[in-house]
N, C-alpha and C positions, 0 to 999 in steps of 0.2 A: 869710189863708185863705179871704176871699169871693172875693178876685180870683180864687183857681185855682181857685175851681167855678165860677165866671161864666166863665173861659174854657175848661175841660173843658166847658161846654156851648155854646160858641160853636163848638170845633171839633166834638163830636159831632154837631152839625146841619152842620156843612158834611160830615162824611162821611156823611150823612143823606142830603142833596142829593147828593153825588155819585154814593153808589151807587144813588138813582133813573135820573140822568144815562146810566148805562150800562149800565141794564134798558132805559130808553129806546133809545139807538143800539145795543146788543145786540137788541134785539125789528125796528128799520130795514132791521139790515142780514139780522138772516132773511131776511123778509122782501120784501126786493130780491132775494133769490139765488134765481133760477131751477135749480129741477129741470133736470142734465143729462138730454139727449136719450140714451136707451138708444143700447148701441153695439152689432155684432152680436158674437158672441160668440168672444173668439180663441181656439185651443188652443194649445200648444207643442206636436210633434212632440219624438221623443227626439234628433231629427237638429236640435234648437233653430231648428226653420221655422214661423211663425206661420201656421196654418191657420185663418180665417174659416169662420160658419159656410155664406157663398156657395163656398167651394172644395172640391171633394171630398177627404176624408182615405182617403190610399191605402195600403195595411200595409209597415210597414221592413223585414216579414221577405221572403226574397226568395223567389217561387214557382220551384216545385223543377221543376215542370215547363219550364221558358221563363227559367230565369235568364240564360238566355246574351244577351237581348235579343236574337232574334230572334221572331218572328211564327210564331205556331201553324200554319201551312201551308209552313214554310220548314223545308229538313231541313239 
């Protein structure tokens, strides 16, 4: 019986050591991670075309005054 108690005590100490090792490794990884640089905002239009913050957003609804592709001064 005392052999089992001794074995359990040894196993508990191994578990505690491994938990401490895991915590130390997690802290090392967390400290080494560099925060990502902010990227421009990307918006998907209904046509699934990516639009970044620097790209002007145009309406997908047709302009009823000029829906034929002609310039305003063309007839």
